[in-house]
C-alpha positions as CSV (number, residue, x, y, z in Angstrom):
1,X,0.0,0.0,0.0
2,X,1.5,3.3,-1.1
3,X,0.9,6.3,1.2
4,X,1.4,10.0,0.8
5,X,2.3,11.5,4.1
6,X,3.0,15.0,5.4
7,X,4.7,16.2,8.5
8,X,3.7,19.6,10.1
9,X,5.8,21.0,12.9
10,X,4.4,23.4,15.4
11,X,6.6,25.5,17.6
12,X,5.3,27.8,20.4
13,X,7.9,30.1,22.1
14,X,6.9,31.9,25.3
15,X,9.0,33.7,27.9
16,X,9.9,30.6,29.7
17,X,8.9,27.6,27.6
18,X,9.7,26.3,24.1
19,X,7.2,23.7,22.9
20,X,7.4,21.7,19.7
21,X,5.5,18.7,18.4
22,X,4.8,17.1,15.0
23,X,1.6,16.1,13.3
24,X,1.8,13.1,11.0
25,X,-0.9,12.5,8.5
26,X,-1.3,10.1,5.6
27,X,-3.5,9.4,2.5
28,X,-3.5,6.2,0.6
29,X,-2.6,6.2,-3.2
30,X,-5.9,4.7,-4.4
31,X,-4.7,4.4,-8.0
32,X,-1.6,2.2,-7.4
33,X,-1.9,-1.1,-9.4
34,X,-5.5,-0.3,-10.5
35,X,-6.9,-1.1,-14.0
36,X,-6.2,1.7,-16.4
37,X,-7.0,2.6,-20.0
38,X,-6.0,5.1,-22.6
39,X,-7.5,6.3,-25.9
40,X,-4.7,4.9,-28.0
41,X,-1.5,3.0,-27.7
42,X,1.8,4.1,-29.1
43,X,3.5,0.7,-28.2
44,X,2.9,-2.1,-25.9
45,X,6.0,-1.0,-24.0
46,X,4.2,2.2,-23.0
47,X,0.7,1.0,-22.1
48,X,-1.7,2.7,-19.7
49,X,-0.6,0.6,-16.7
50,X,2.8,2.3,-16.7
51,X,1.2,5.3,-15.1
52,X,0.1,3.4,-12.0
53,X,3.0,1.1,-11.3
54,X,4.7,3.1,-8.7
55,X,7.7,4.1,-10.9
56,X,8.0,7.9,-10.9
57,X,11.0,8.1,-13.3
58,X,10.0,10.7,-15.9
59,X,12.0,8.9,-18.6
60,X,10.3,7.7,-21.7
61,X,13.0,5.4,-23.0
62,X,13.3,3.4,-19.7
63,X,9.7,2.4,-20.4
64,X,8.5,4.2,-17.2
65,X,5.6,6.2,-18.8
66,X,2.3,5.6,-20.5
67,X,2.1,7.1,-24.0
68,X,-0.9,7.5,-26.4
69,X,-0.4,7.3,-30.1
70,X,0.9,10.4,-32.1
71,X,-0.9,12.5,-34.6
72,X,-4.3,12.6,-32.8
73,X,-6.8,15.4,-32.2
74,X,-7.6,14.1,-28.7
75,X,-6.0,12.0,-26.1
76,X,-7.2,10.5,-22.9
77,X,-6.1,8.2,-20.1
78,X,-8.1,7.0,-17.0
79,X,-7.8,4.8,-14.0
80,X,-10.6,2.8,-12.4
81,X,-10.3,2.9,-8.6
82,X,-12.5,-0.1,-8.3
83,X,-15.2,1.6,-6.4
84,X,-16.5,5.1,-5.5
85,X,-14.0,6.7,-3.1
86,X,-13.2,10.0,-1.4
87,X,-10.6,11.8,-3.4
88,X,-8.4,14.5,-1.9
89,X,-5.7,15.3,-4.5
90,X,-4.1,13.9,-7.6
91,X,-0.3,13.9,-8.4
92,X,0.8,13.8,-12.0
93,X,4.3,13.1,-13.2
94,X,4.8,14.0,-16.9
95,X,7.6,12.9,-19.2
96,X,10.6,15.2,-18.6
97,X,13.9,13.7,-19.6
98,X,15.7,16.9,-18.7
99,X,14.6,20.4,-17.7
100,X,15.6,21.7,-21.2
101,X,13.8,19.1,-23.1
102,X,10.7,19.5,-21.0
103,X,10.7,23.2,-21.7
104,X,11.3,22.9,-25.4
105,X,9.1,20.0,-26.2
106,X,7.1,18.0,-23.6
107,X,5.4,20.9,-21.8
108,X,3.7,21.8,-25.1
109,X,2.0,18.4,-25.1
110,X,1.1,18.6,-21.4
111,X,-0.3,22.1,-21.5
112,X,-4.0,22.6,-21.6
113,X,-5.0,19.3,-20.1
114,X,-8.2,18.6,-18.1
115,X,-8.7,16.4,-15.1
116,X,-12.1,14.8,-14.5
117,X,-13.7,12.7,-11.8
118,X,-16.7,10.5,-12.4
119,X,-18.7,7.5,-11.1
120,X,-19.0,5.9,-14.5
121,X,-17.2,5.8,-17.9
122,X,-20.0,7.9,-19.4
123,X,-18.4,11.2,-20.4
124,X,-21.7,13.1,-19.6
125,X,-21.2,12.1,-15.9
126,X,-17.8,13.6,-15.5
127,X,-17.1,16.4,-13.1
128,X,-14.2,18.8,-14.1
129,X,-11.6,19.1,-11.4
130,X,-8.9,21.0,-13.2
131,X,-8.4,22.8,-16.5
132,X,-6.3,25.8,-17.4
133,X,-5.4,27.3,-20.7
134,X,-1.7,28.0,-20.0
135,X,0.4,30.6,-21.6
136,X,4.1,31.1,-21.8
137,X,4.5,32.3,-18.2
138,X,2.0,29.8,-16.7
139,X,3.0,26.5,-18.3
140,X,2.3,23.3,-16.3
141,X,5.3,22.0,-14.4
142,X,6.3,18.5,-15.1
143,X,5.1,17.4,-11.6
144,X,1.8,18.7,-10.5
145,X,-0.3,18.2,-7.3
146,X,-3.9,19.0,-7.9
147,X,-6.3,19.3,-5.0
148,X,-9.5,17.7,-6.0
149,X,-11.9,17.1,-3.1
150,X,-14.6,14.9,-4.8
151,X,-16.0,11.4,-4.6
152,X,-15.7,9.1,-7.7
153,X,-14.5,5.9,-9.1
154,X,-12.8,7.0,-12.4
155,X,-10.1,9.6,-12.8
156,X,-9.5,10.8,-16.3
157,X,-6.9,13.0,-17.9
158,X,-7.8,14.5,-21.2
159,X,-6.2,16.8,-23.8
160,X,-7.1,18.0,-27.3
161,X,-5.8,19.9,-30.2
162,X,-8.8,20.7,-32.3
163,X,-8.2,22.2,-35.8
164,X,-10.9,24.9,-35.4
165,X,-9.4,26.0,-31.9
166,X,-6.6,28.5,-31.5
167,X,-4.0,27.6,-28.9
168,X,-0.9,29.4,-27.5
169,X,2.1,29.3,-29.8
170,X,4.1,26.9,-27.7
171,X,1.4,24.2,-27.7
172,X,1.9,21.1,-29.6
173,X,0.1,20.7,-32.9
174,X,-1.4,17.3,-32.0
175,X,-2.7,15.7,-28.8
176,X,-0.5,13.2,-27.0
177,X,-0.2,12.1,-23.3
178,X,3.0,10.8,-21.8
179,X,2.2,10.1,-18.2
180,X,4.9,8.6,-16.1
181,X,2.9,8.2,-12.9
182,X,-0.6,9.3,-11.8
183,X,-1.3,9.1,-8.0
184,X,-4.7,9.6,-6.6
185,X,-4.7,10.2,-2.9
186,X,-7.7,10.0,-0.6
187,X,-9.8,7.6,1.5
188,X,-11.2,4.2,0.7
189,X,-14.8,5.1,1.8
190,X,-17.1,7.9,0.6
191,X,-18.0,8.6,4.3
192,X,-14.6,9.6,5.4
193,X,-12.7,12.9,5.6
194,X,-9.5,14.5,6.7
195,X,-5.9,13.5,6.7
196,X,-6.6,10.5,8.9
197,X,-9.7,9.3,7.0
198,X,-12.0,9.8,9.9
199,X,-15.7,8.7,9.6
200,X,-18.2,11.4,8.7
201,X,-20.7,12.2,11.5
202,X,-23.6,9.7,11.5
203,X,-25.9,12.8,11.6
204,X,-25.0,13.7,8.1
205,X,-27.5,12.3,5.6
206,X,-26.1,9.2,3.9
207,X,-23.0,9.8,6.2
208,X,-21.6,12.2,3.5
209,X,-19.5,15.2,4.5
210,X,-16.9,17.6,3.2
211,X,-13.6,15.8,2.5
212,X,-11.5,18.4,4.3
213,X,-13.5,19.7,7.2
214,X,-15.9,16.8,7.9
215,X,-18.8,19.3,7.9
216,X,-22.1,17.9,6.8
217,X,-23.7,19.3,3.6
218,X,-27.0,19.2,5.4
219,X,-28.2,17.6,8.7
220,X,-30.6,14.9,9.7
221,X,-33.8,16.1,11.2
222,X,-33.3,17.0,14.8
223,X,-29.6,18.1,14.5
224,X,-27.8,21.3,13.7
225,X,-24.3,22.8,13.6
226,X,-21.4,22.4,11.0
227,X,-20.9,18.8,12.0
228,X,-24.6,18.1,12.9
229,X,-23.5,17.3,16.4
230,X,-25.8,19.7,18.2
231,X,-29.2,18.4,19.0
232,X,-32.2,20.4,17.9
233,X,-34.6,19.3,20.5
234,X,-37.2,22.2,20.1
235,X,-38.5,24.5,17.4
236,X,-41.3,27.0,16.8
237,X,-43.7,26.2,14.0
238,X,-46.6,28.1,12.4
239,X,-45.8,31.7,13.5
240,X,-45.4,34.7,11.2
241,X,-41.8,35.1,12.3
242,X,-39.0,33.1,13.8
243,X,-39.8,34.5,17.2
244,X,-43.2,32.8,17.5
245,X,-45.0,29.6,16.9
246,X,-46.3,26.3,18.2
247,X,-43.7,24.6,20.4
248,X,-42.5,21.2,19.1
249,X,-40.0,18.9,20.7
250,X,-37.8,16.2,19.0
251,X,-37.8,12.8,20.7
252,X,-37.5,9.2,19.6
253,X,-36.9,10.2,16.0
254,X,-39.8,12.4,15.4
255,X,-41.3,15.9,16.2
256,X,-44.3,16.2,18.6
257,X,-46.0,18.8,20.7
258,X,-46.3,19.9,24.3
259,X,-49.7,19.7,26.0
260,X,-50.2,22.5,28.6
261,X,-53.8,21.8,29.7
262,X,-56.1,24.9,29.6
263,X,-57.3,24.5,33.1
264,X,-53.9,25.5,34.5
265,X,-54.6,29.1,35.4
266,X,-51.0,29.9,36.7
267,X,-49.7,32.5,34.2
268,X,-46.1,32.0,35.4
269,X,-46.1,28.4,34.4
270,X,-46.7,29.5,30.8
271,X,-44.2,32.4,31.1
272,X,-41.5,30.4,32.7
273,X,-41.7,27.7,30.0
274,X,-41.6,30.4,27.3
275,X,-38.5,32.0,28.7
276,X,-36.7,28.6,28.7
277,X,-37.8,27.9,25.2
278,X,-36.7,31.3,23.8
279,X,-33.4,31.3,25.7
280,X,-32.5,27.8,24.4
281,X,-33.2,29.0,20.8
282,X,-31.0,32.0,21.4
283,X,-34.0,34.3,20.9
284,X,-35.1,37.3,23.1
285,X,-36.7,35.9,26.2
286,X,-37.1,38.6,28.9
287,X,-40.6,39.5,27.7
288,X,-41.6,36.2,26.2
289,X,-45.1,34.8,26.6
290,X,-46.6,31.3,26.5
291,X,-50.2,30.3,25.4
292,X,-52.4,27.4,25.6
293,X,-54.8,25.9,23.2
294,X,-53.1,25.9,19.8
295,X,-52.7,29.6,19.3
296,X,-50.5,28.9,16.2
297,X,-52.4,26.0,14.8
298,X,-52.8,22.3,15.7
299,X,-49.8,20.1,15.5
300,X,-49.7,16.6,14.1
301,X,-48.2,13.4,15.2
302,X,-47.4,12.6,19.0
303,X,-47.9,14.7,22.0
304,X,-44.5,14.1,23.6
305,X,-44.8,16.2,26.8
306,X,-47.5,17.2,29.3
307,X,-47.6,19.6,32.2
308,X,-44.1,21.0,31.8
309,X,-43.1,23.0,35.0
310,X,-40.1,25.3,34.7
311,X,-38.5,27.8,37.1
312,X,-37.5,30.0,34.2
313,X,-33.8,29.8,34.7
314,X,-33.3,26.4,33.0
315,X,-31.0,26.3,30.0
316,X,-33.2,23.7,28.1
317,X,-36.7,22.2,28.4
318,X,-35.3,18.8,29.5
319,X,-34.3,20.3,32.8
320,X,-37.8,21.2,33.6
321,X,-40.2,18.8,35.4
322,X,-42.9,17.1,33.4
323,X,-45.0,14.0,33.3
324,X,-42.4,12.0,31.4
325,X,-41.8,11.4,27.7
326,X,-44.7,9.6,26.2
327,X,-46.9,9.6,23.2
328,X,-50.2,10.2,25.2
329,X,-52.5,11.0,22.4
330,X,-52.9,12.7,19.0
331,X,-55.3,15.4,20.3
332,X,-53.7,18.7,19.8
333,X,-56.4,21.1,21.3
334,X,-54.0,22.3,24.1
335,X,-50.8,22.5,22.1
336,X,-48.5,25.0,23.7
337,X,-47.3,28.1,21.8
338,X,-44.7,30.7,22.4
339,X,-44.0,34.3,21.5
340,X,-40.5,35.5,22.2
341,X,-41.1,39.1,21.1
342,X,-45.0,39.6,21.7
343,X,-44.9,43.3,21.2
344,X,-42.9,43.1,17.9
345,X,-45.2,40.2,16.9
346,X,-48.3,42.3,17.5
347,X,-47.0,45.1,15.4
348,X,-46.1,42.7,12.5
349,X,-49.7,41.2,12.8
350,X,-51.2,44.6,12.7
351,X,-49.0,45.5,9.6
352,X,-50.2,42.3,7.8
353,X,-53.9,43.1,8.6
354,X,-53.4,46.6,7.2
355,X,-51.8,45.3,4.1
356,X,-54.8,42.9,3.6
357,X,-57.2,45.7,4.1
358,X,-55.5,47.9,1.5
359,X,-55.3,45.0,-0.9
360,X,-59.1,44.4,-0.5
361,X,-59.8,48.1,-1.0
362,X,-57.7,48.3,-4.1
363,X,-60.1,45.8,-5.7
364,X,-63.2,47.9,-5.1
365,X,-64.3,50.1,-8.1
366,X,-63.9,53.8,-7.5
367,X,-67.6,54.3,-8.1
368,X,-68.4,52.2,-5.1
369,X,-68.5,54.5,-2.0
370,X,-69.3,51.9,0.5
371,X,-66.2,50.5,2.0
372,X,-66.6,46.8,2.1
373,X,-64.5,43.7,1.4
374,X,-65.7,40.7,-0.5
């Protein structure tokens, strides 16, 4: 197994202490010894497999490179990794022979190439990782390391010299590839990330995450944060703004409501629960209000909590006393609601009502003097 490792040394110097340590991280070369193909063959001595045999010599006559046939308009080479994997970067070693020969001849063939990643051999499914139209001051070096954080099974290098296309002067007149080694570094699984191929958080949908950071592209229901590790146990639903709505709690894999029975006349029971809810959602809470009886509509699904009693200083609803977690019924007549900014919410509601009235009046013919709304 061929590995690509890096060592990072950290040094911290204070008035009294000098600290140093090393971080050692590795990726596996996923392409080594894998099945490879190319669009044409110059000779059996320079077949596609020469680019994944571990020999990094950039010498053509030692049979260390793969070479496509001469005189073509297009040229391509690809390697099949065997399955879909998480790719971090691709290293390419092109034919060099000597610095002077590369500058005078081989860079002209290498220039303008494209690097694609795909899950199949269908060209329409390929995703472009790298392409640059080089000029005389930005030619490709003979050894390139291209960061390419994608998932895929096939890695393809492609170049073309089309007769209808104009290219920089130093480009070759025909398309050829002379690849001495292509190394694809990354992780074996599509649910891994980072230098150590750590497992993506299970709270990422399909356990898929960013190859570098491990952050989820989105979170499973009930979780939040970059790595979806923060539990979203409560939410407000059905309000006009984010500051208000029916209180719902996440438990046992589904969202449900909170039953605060209408016969409970203690205003502070509602107010204290509202304060805890708004504070835990990082919303204004000092003037928050709580309401019985489905003020923001009836919920659906289970009623998870009943008779929640808070002091008002708890950091989350789970710290308040209640009758225990249970799906008591599907009756939502007493679903508890919260308004974290009641004064602001009333103003918004008033504004919405005024807008509805104005819209209604705008539809009445000018000849009709009676103000009415149909």
